[in-house]
N, CA, C and O atoms as a MOPAC input file, in Angstrom:
PM7 MOZYME 1SCF
protein

 N    -20.24800 1    10.61000 1    -3.02800 1
 C    -19.13300 1    10.53700 1    -3.37800 1
 C    -17.83700 1     9.44300 1    -3.08400 1
 O    -16.69800 1     9.68200 1    -2.68400 1
 N    -18.56100 1     8.01200 1    -3.48700 1
 C    -18.30200 1     7.07700 1    -2.68600 1
 C    -18.00200 1     6.42900 1    -4.73200 1
 O    -18.94300 1     6.56900 1    -5.51300 1
 N    -16.89900 1     5.91500 1    -5.14200 1
 C    -16.67400 1     4.74400 1    -5.62600 1
 C    -17.45300 1     3.29300 1    -5.36900 1
 O    -16.82600 1     2.46400 1    -4.70900 1
 N    -18.67100 1     2.96400 1    -5.80800 1
 C    -19.05000 1     1.83300 1    -5.91600 1
 C    -18.43500 1     0.91700 1    -5.35400 1
 O    -18.31600 1     0.56700 1    -4.18000 1
 N    -17.89700 1     0.41200 1    -6.70000 1
 C    -17.23400 1    -0.83400 1    -7.26000 1
 C    -16.02300 1    -1.37800 1    -5.84200 1
 O    -15.95700 1    -2.51400 1    -5.37300 1
 N    -15.24000 1    -0.24400 1    -5.45100 1
 C    -14.05300 1     0.45900 1    -4.60000 1
 C    -14.45300 1     0.12200 1    -2.74600 1
 O    -13.81100 1    -0.06800 1    -1.71300 1
 N    -16.06100 1     0.21000 1    -3.21100 1
 C    -16.61400 1     0.24100 1    -1.67200 1
 C    -17.68600 1    -1.28200 1    -1.84800 1
 O    -18.75300 1    -1.35000 1    -1.23800 1
 N    -17.33300 1    -2.09500 1    -2.50500 1
 C    -17.72600 1    -3.02400 1    -2.73200 1
 C    -16.93200 1    -4.19800 1    -2.61800 1
 O    -17.36000 1    -5.33600 1    -2.42200 1
 N    -15.80000 1    -3.86400 1    -2.74800 1
 C    -14.29400 1    -4.64100 1    -2.89100 1
 C    -13.91700 1    -4.58400 1    -1.32100 1
 O    -13.38200 1    -5.45400 1    -0.63300 1
 N    -14.37400 1    -3.25600 1    -0.95800 1
 C    -14.36800 1    -2.76900 1     0.63200 1
 C    -14.52600 1    -3.81500 1     1.93700 1
 O    -14.00600 1    -4.38600 1     2.89600 1
 N    -16.24300 1    -3.43500 1     0.73700 1
 C    -16.31900 1    -4.26500 1     2.03000 1
 C    -16.92500 1    -6.37700 1     2.08400 1
 O    -17.46000 1    -7.22800 1     2.79500 1
 N    -16.44100 1    -6.19300 1     1.05400 1
 C    -15.64000 1    -7.95600 1     1.01200 1
 C    -14.73600 1    -8.72600 1     1.47700 1
 O    -14.87600 1    -9.90900 1     1.78900 1
 N    -12.98000 1    -7.53700 1     1.58700 1
 C    -12.59200 1    -7.45000 1     2.15500 1
 C    -12.58200 1    -7.73200 1     3.42800 1
 O    -11.75700 1    -8.46300 1     3.97600 1
 N    -13.73800 1    -7.01600 1     4.09400 1
 C    -13.57400 1    -6.31400 1     5.86400 1
 C    -14.55100 1    -7.77000 1     6.35700 1
 O    -14.39600 1    -8.45800 1     7.36600 1
 N    -15.54900 1    -7.92100 1     5.27700 1
 C    -16.09100 1    -9.37800 1     5.84500 1
 C    -14.80700 1   -10.38700 1     5.95800 1
 O    -14.22300 1   -10.88000 1     6.92300 1
 N    -14.67500 1   -10.45200 1     4.89900 1
 C    -13.24300 1   -11.92900 1     4.47700 1
 C    -12.48400 1   -11.47100 1     6.34500 1
 O    -12.93800 1   -12.08500 1     7.31100 1
 N    -11.49700 1   -10.50800 1     6.52900 1
 C    -10.74400 1   -10.37500 1     7.53600 1
 C    -11.72700 1   -10.64400 1     8.73200 1
 O    -11.16200 1   -11.29700 1     9.60900 1
 N    -13.45700 1   -10.23100 1     9.12200 1
 C    -13.94100 1   -10.71900 1    10.32900 1
 C    -13.83700 1   -12.43300 1    10.24600 1
 O    -13.27000 1   -13.03200 1    11.16000 1
 N    -14.22900 1   -12.92700 1     9.47300 1
 C    -13.95900 1   -14.30200 1     8.98600 1
 C    -12.44900 1   -14.50500 1     9.83300 1
 O    -12.16200 1   -14.87900 1    10.97000 1
 N    -11.67700 1   -14.05700 1     8.66100 1
 C    -10.46500 1   -14.55600 1     9.43200 1
 C    -10.08200 1   -14.43000 1    11.05600 1
 O     -9.13500 1   -15.00600 1    11.59200 1
 N    -10.84000 1   -13.72800 1    11.57400 1
 C    -10.05600 1   -12.95000 1    13.10100 1
 C    -11.13900 1   -13.94900 1    13.66100 1
 O    -10.73000 1   -14.61100 1    14.61500 1
 N    -11.86200 1   -14.08600 1    13.44000 1
 C    -13.15900 1   -15.02900 1    14.14600 1
 C    -12.52400 1   -16.67800 1    14.22700 1
 O    -12.63400 1   -17.44500 1    15.18400 1
 N    -12.03800 1   -16.86200 1    13.29400 1
 C    -10.94900 1   -17.89100 1    13.02500 1
 C     -9.77800 1   -18.30900 1    13.95200 1
 O     -9.41600 1   -19.37200 1    14.45600 1
 N     -9.25200 1   -16.76900 1    13.96900 1
 C     -8.21100 1   -16.79400 1    15.04800 1
 C     -8.61300 1   -16.45300 1    16.27600 1
 O     -8.08200 1   -16.99800 1    17.24400 1
 N     -9.26500 1   -15.83100 1    16.38500 1
 C    -10.05700 1   -16.77100 1    17.88700 1
 C     -9.94800 1   -17.63600 1    18.58800 1
 O     -9.37000 1   -17.71300 1    19.67200 1
 N    -10.77400 1   -18.71300 1    17.73500 1
 C    -11.47500 1   -20.13200 1    17.94500 1
 C     -9.80200 1   -20.86500 1    17.82300 1
 O     -9.33300 1   -21.61200 1    18.68200 1
 N     -9.48600 1   -20.67500 1    17.25900 1
 C     -7.57800 1   -21.13700 1    17.34600 1
 C     -6.80100 1   -21.16200 1    18.43300 1
 O     -6.01200 1   -22.07100 1    18.69100 1
 N     -7.10800 1   -19.58200 1    19.50800 1
 C     -6.28700 1   -19.51800 1    20.42300 1
 C     -7.44000 1   -19.85300 1    21.53400 1
 O     -7.05700 1   -20.03700 1    22.69000 1
 N     -8.97100 1   -19.94900 1    21.20800 1
 C     -9.28700 1   -20.58800 1    22.06300 1
 C     -9.29100 1   -22.21500 1    22.46100 1
 O    -10.02200 1   -22.98400 1    23.08700 1
 N     -8.01600 1   -22.27300 1    21.71000 1
 C     -7.90400 1   -24.37800 1    21.23000 1
 C     -7.38600 1   -25.02800 1    21.20900 1
 O     -7.24300 1   -26.22400 1    20.95800 1
 N     -6.43300 1   -23.07100 1    21.93200 1
 C     -5.00800 1   -23.26100 1    21.97400 1
 C     -4.12300 1   -24.13300 1    21.09400 1
 O     -3.70200 1   -25.22900 1    21.46500 1
 N     -3.79400 1   -23.44300 1    19.59300 1
 C     -2.62900 1   -23.98000 1    18.71300 1
 C     -1.28400 1   -23.98900 1    19.11100 1
 O     -0.79900 1   -23.88700 1    20.23800 1
 N     -0.87800 1   -24.09600 1    18.26500 1
 C      0.30000 1   -24.27900 1    18.39900 1
 C      0.34700 1   -22.40100 1    17.88800 1
 O     -0.46900 1   -21.80800 1    17.18400 1
 N      1.52500 1   -21.89000 1    18.51000 1
 C      1.84900 1   -20.74000 1    18.52900 1
 C      2.07600 1   -20.14600 1    16.77500 1
 O      1.38900 1   -19.48200 1    15.99800 1
 N      3.06600 1   -20.63400 1    16.73600 1
 C      3.48800 1   -20.66600 1    14.79100 1
 C      1.81700 1   -20.59400 1    13.88300 1
 O      1.56900 1   -19.73900 1    13.03300 1
 N      1.01500 1   -21.49400 1    14.23900 1
 C     -0.00600 1   -21.46500 1    13.40300 1
 C     -0.97100 1   -19.67600 1    13.88200 1
 O     -1.42800 1   -18.74300 1    13.22200 1
 N     -0.86200 1   -20.02600 1    15.40900 1
 C     -1.43500 1   -18.42300 1    15.41100 1
 C     -1.09800 1   -16.84500 1    15.05900 1
 O     -1.78200 1   -15.84800 1    14.82800 1
 N      0.97900 1   -17.27600 1    15.17500 1
 C      1.37000 1   -15.75600 1    14.06100 1
 C      0.79900 1   -16.01600 1    12.86400 1
 O      0.29300 1   -15.25600 1    12.03800 1
 N      0.91800 1   -16.97800 1    12.87500 1
 C      0.52600 1   -17.26800 1    11.20000 1
 C      0.02100 1   -16.59500 1    10.13900 1
 O      0.33700 1   -15.95400 1     9.13600 1
 N     -1.71800 1   -17.36900 1    11.34000 1
 C     -2.92700 1   -16.55800 1    11.02100 1
 C     -3.14500 1   -14.89800 1    11.76900 1
 O     -4.22400 1   -14.31400 1    11.67200 1
 N     -2.29100 1   -14.46700 1    12.29000 1
 C     -2.09100 1   -13.09900 1    12.40200 1
 C     -1.46600 1   -12.07300 1    11.67300 1
 O     -1.61700 1   -10.85300 1    11.61100 1
 N     -0.64500 1   -12.98100 1    11.08000 1
 C      0.11200 1   -12.26100 1     9.46100 1
 C     -0.59200 1   -11.71400 1     8.54600 1
 O     -0.44100 1   -10.62900 1     7.98400 1
 N     -1.61800 1   -12.76000 1     8.37900 1
 C     -2.73900 1   -13.52900 1     7.82900 1
 C     -3.74400 1   -12.25100 1     7.72300 1
 O     -4.37600 1   -11.81300 1     6.76200 1
 N     -3.68500 1   -11.98200 1     8.56800 1
 C     -5.25000 1   -11.42700 1     9.10400 1
 C     -4.29700 1    -9.26800 1     8.23500 1
 O     -4.78500 1    -8.60800 1     7.31700 1
 N     -2.94200 1    -8.90500 1     9.09000 1
 C     -2.39900 1    -8.10400 1     8.79000 1
 C     -2.55900 1    -7.47700 1     7.33500 1
 O     -3.01600 1    -6.37800 1     7.02300 1
 N     -1.90700 1    -8.78000 1     6.31000 1
 C     -1.83300 1    -8.13500 1     4.84300 1
 C     -2.76700 1    -7.61000 1     4.60600 1
 O     -3.02400 1    -6.49800 1     4.14300 1
 N     -3.92700 1    -9.28900 1     5.27000 1
 C     -6.16700 1    -8.55000 1     4.94000 1
 C     -6.01500 1    -7.14000 1     4.96700 1
 O     -6.10900 1    -6.41700 1     3.97500 1
 N     -5.70000 1    -6.64000 1     6.51200 1
 C     -6.11100 1    -5.19800 1     6.41300 1
 C     -4.94800 1    -4.33500 1     5.70100 1
 O     -5.21400 1    -3.14900 1     5.50100 1
 N     -4.14900 1    -4.63900 1     5.44700 1
 C     -3.64400 1    -3.59500 1     4.89500 1
 C     -3.71300 1    -3.16800 1     3.01000 1
 O     -3.41700 1    -2.18900 1     2.32600 1
 N     -4.24300 1    -4.45000 1     2.78300 1
 C     -5.21600 1    -4.61900 1     1.61800 1
 C     -6.40400 1    -3.63700 1     1.29500 1
 O     -6.84100 1    -2.89800 1     0.41300 1
 N     -6.70900 1    -4.21300 1     2.88700 1
 C     -8.50200 1    -3.12000 1     3.34400 1
 C     -7.87100 1    -1.53600 1     3.09400 1
 O     -8.43500 1    -0.66800 1     2.42800 1
 N     -6.48300 1    -1.38400 1     3.84200 1
 C     -6.33100 1     0.24000 1     3.57600 1
 C     -6.35100 1     1.06800 1     2.04400 1
 O     -6.49200 1     2.22000 1     1.63300 1
 N     -6.12900 1    -0.21700 1     1.53300 1
 C     -5.51700 1     0.33000 1     0.26700 1
 C     -6.57600 1     0.44100 1    -0.75300 1
 O     -6.54300 1     1.21200 1    -1.71200 1
 N     -7.49300 1    -0.37000 1    -0.47700 1
 C     -9.06600 1     0.34600 1    -1.40500 1
 C     -9.44700 1     1.44300 1    -0.51300 1
 O    -10.15700 1     2.19300 1    -1.18300 1
 N     -9.30700 1     1.93300 1     0.76900 1
 C     -9.72100 1     3.25200 1     1.50900 1
 C     -8.76600 1     3.53700 1     1.03300 1
 O     -8.74100 1     2.62000 1     0.21200 1
 N     -7.92600 1     4.05800 1     0.85000 1
 C     -7.37100 1     5.38500 1     0.64300 1
 C     -7.12800 1     4.66000 1    -1.17700 1
 O     -5.90400 1     4.61200 1    -1.29800 1
 N     -7.37700 1     4.45600 1    -1.68600 1
 C     -8.19700 1     4.07400 1    -3.43700 1
 C     -8.94800 1     5.66100 1    -3.45100 1
 O     -8.76600 1     6.71300 1    -4.06300 1
 N    -10.04200 1     5.07400 1    -2.23400 1
 C    -11.14100 1     5.45500 1    -2.69200 1
 C    -11.48300 1     7.08100 1    -2.37100 1
 O    -12.21500 1     7.89000 1    -2.94300 1
 N    -10.81400 1     7.15100 1    -1.46600 1
 C    -10.19600 1     8.37400 1    -1.11100 1
 C     -9.71600 1     9.69100 1    -1.56100 1
 O     -9.86000 1    10.91100 1    -1.47500 1
 N     -8.80400 1     8.34400 1    -2.29700 1
 C     -7.81800 1     9.64400 1    -3.44000 1
 C     -9.02200 1     9.94800 1    -4.64800 1
 O     -9.27500 1    11.13500 1    -4.85200 1
 N     -9.76500 1     8.91800 1    -5.44800 1
 C    -10.18400 1     9.21000 1    -6.60900 1
 C    -11.60500 1     9.67600 1    -6.29400 1
 O    -12.27500 1    10.35600 1    -7.07100 1
 N    -11.88100 1     9.39100 1    -5.47900 1
 C    -13.01200 1    10.44700 1    -4.67200 1
 C    -13.29400 1    12.20300 1    -4.18900 1
 O    -13.58800 1    13.15700 1    -4.90900 1
 N    -13.05700 1    12.13600 1    -2.62100 1
 C    -12.54300 1    12.67000 1    -1.94800 1
 C    -11.78800 1    14.06000 1    -2.57800 1
 O    -12.29200 1    15.09200 1    -3.02300 1
 N    -10.24700 1    13.61500 1    -2.41500 1
 C     -9.29500 1    14.11600 1    -3.05400 1
 C     -9.16100 1    14.79300 1    -3.86800 1
 O     -8.50100 1    15.83000 1    -3.93300 1
 N     -9.98700 1    14.11300 1    -4.84800 1
 C     -9.90300 1    15.02200 1    -6.51300 1
 C    -10.81100 1    15.57800 1    -6.19500 1
 O    -10.49400 1    16.59700 1    -6.80900 1
 N    -12.35200 1    16.01800 1    -5.44600 1
 C    -13.46400 1    17.26700 1    -5.57400 1
 C    -12.25400 1    18.02000 1    -4.64500 1
 O    -11.48400 1    18.68200 1    -5.34000 1
 N    -11.92700 1    18.02900 1    -3.01400 1
 C    -11.35700 1    19.16700 1    -2.50600 1
 C     -9.62300 1    19.27700 1    -3.68000 1
 O     -9.25800 1    20.44200 1    -3.51600 1
 N     -8.98300 1    18.84200 1    -4.28400 1
 C     -8.43700 1    20.13900 1    -4.92700 1
 C     -9.26000 1    20.45400 1    -6.61800 1
 O     -8.67700 1    20.25400 1    -7.68400 1
 N    -10.21000 1    20.79600 1    -6.53600 1
 C    -10.71700 1    21.28100 1    -7.34500 1
 C    -11.19200 1    22.63300 1    -6.62300 1
 O    -12.05300 1    23.20300 1    -7.29400 1
 N    -10.89100 1    23.23100 1    -5.54700 1
 C    -11.71800 1    24.30900 1    -4.54600 1
 C    -10.45500 1    24.49300 1    -3.88800 1
 O     -9.90800 1    23.58900 1    -3.25600 1
 N     -9.88400 1    25.88400 1    -4.05200 1
 C     -8.91300 1    26.66900 1    -3.35700 1
 C     -8.78600 1    26.28400 1    -2.17400 1
 O     -7.70300 1    25.84400 1    -1.78700 1
 N    -10.21000 1    26.39700 1    -1.09300 1
 C     -9.88800 1    25.32500 1     0.18400 1
 C     -9.69500 1    24.15700 1     0.57900 1
 O     -9.31100 1    23.86200 1     1.71000 1
 N    -10.01000 1    23.18500 1    -0.55100 1
 C    -10.16500 1    22.03000 1    -0.06200 1
 C     -8.70700 1    21.70600 1    -0.44800 1
 O     -8.48500 1    20.60500 1     0.05700 1
 N     -8.00900 1    21.97500 1    -0.85900 1
 C     -6.58000 1    21.71800 1    -1.37000 1
 C     -5.26000 1    21.48500 1     0.09900 1
 O     -4.64200 1    20.44200 1     0.31500 1
 N     -5.16700 1    22.53600 1     0.74200 1
 C     -5.38600 1    22.48600 1     2.17700 1
 C     -5.35000 1    20.96000 1     3.45800 1
 O     -4.59300 1    20.21700 1     4.08300 1
 N     -7.14500 1    21.35700 1     3.12000 1
 C     -7.21900 1    19.86000 1     3.55600 1
 C     -6.91500 1    18.96000 1     3.02400 1
 O     -6.41200 1    18.16300 1     3.81500 1
 N     -6.94600 1    18.49400 1     1.72800 1
 C     -6.49700 1    17.34700 1     1.42200 1
 C     -5.28000 1    17.04600 1     1.43300 1
 O     -4.90500 1    15.91100 1     1.14200 1
 N     -4.26000 1    18.24500 1     1.85200 1
 C     -2.64700 1    17.49100 1     1.64400 1
 C     -2.31300 1    17.06800 1     3.02000 1
 O     -1.28200 1    16.43700 1     3.25000 1
 N     -3.14500 1    17.39400 1     3.93000 1
 C     -3.41800 1    17.73100 1     5.73400 1
 C     -3.62400 1    16.27500 1     5.75600 1
 O     -2.88800 1    15.43500 1     6.27400 1
 N     -5.11400 1    16.02800 1     4.90100 1
 C     -5.98100 1    14.37100 1     5.67800 1
 C     -4.47200 1    13.32000 1     4.55400 1
 O     -4.57100 1    12.09500 1     4.62100 1
 N     -3.69200 1    13.69600 1     3.97700 1
 C     -2.23200 1    13.06600 1     3.36100 1
 C     -1.62600 1    12.63100 1     4.18100 1
 O     -1.31100 1    11.47600 1     4.46900 1
 N     -1.38300 1    13.80300 1     4.70700 1
 C     -0.11400 1    13.72400 1     5.50400 1
 C     -0.70400 1    13.05200 1     7.23300 1
 O      0.09800 1    13.03800 1     8.16700 1
 N     -1.39700 1    12.81100 1     7.32000 1
 C     -2.14400 1    12.58300 1     8.58100 1
 C     -1.80700 1    11.30100 1     8.55200 1
 O     -0.93400 1    10.64600 1     9.12200 1
 N     -2.85300 1    10.99200 1     7.60200 1
 C     -2.96400 1     9.18300 1     7.77300 1
 C     -1.12900 1     8.19000 1     6.78600 1
 O     -0.78600 1     7.00800 1     6.80900 1
 N     -0.60800 1     9.16400 1     6.24500 1
 C      0.94400 1     8.80300 1     6.10200 1
 C      1.36800 1     9.03400 1     8.08000 1
 O      1.85100 1     8.09000 1     8.70600 1
 N      1.16700 1     9.96400 1     8.54300 1
 C      2.13000 1     9.74200 1     9.66800 1
 C      1.94500 1     8.53700 1    10.48100 1
 O      2.71700 1     7.76200 1    11.04500 1
 N      0.17000 1     8.66400 1    10.31100 1
 C     -0.80700 1     7.53300 1    11.09900 1
 C     -0.06300 1     6.37800 1    10.41300 1
 O      0.45100 1     5.91500 1    11.43100 1
 N      0.38800 1     5.53800 1     9.37800 1
 C      0.59600 1     4.63500 1     8.76700 1
 C      2.51200 1     4.36300 1     9.09600 1
 O      3.22200 1     3.60000 1     8.44100 1
 N      2.72400 1     4.77000 1     9.64500 1
 C      4.28700 1     4.65100 1     9.72400 1
 C      5.03300 1     4.75600 1    11.35800 1
 O      6.20400 1     4.58100 1    11.69600 1
 N      3.39000 1     5.24200 1    12.44500 1
 C      3.81200 1     4.83500 1    13.19100 1
 C      3.68100 1     3.32200 1    14.28700 1
 O      4.48000 1     3.15700 1    15.20900 1

């Protein structure tokens, strides 16, 4: 139950993030200027938020949609979304 387009976009985004993180590690090893390191770190954080949006979109379009069609699934879907919301606000 995975939207293949979203899956491909999420994989692509995750690979980009991996490359960004590798670049940040190299920059730290080279002892680059702190504001440059912070800039790279903030860029990675924005990329992770973008990935989060892809993953949430897929979950809503597939799993939550399916769960909402089943009586037992409604409570599970609501709990999962509350858990994600709570985690994102910590």
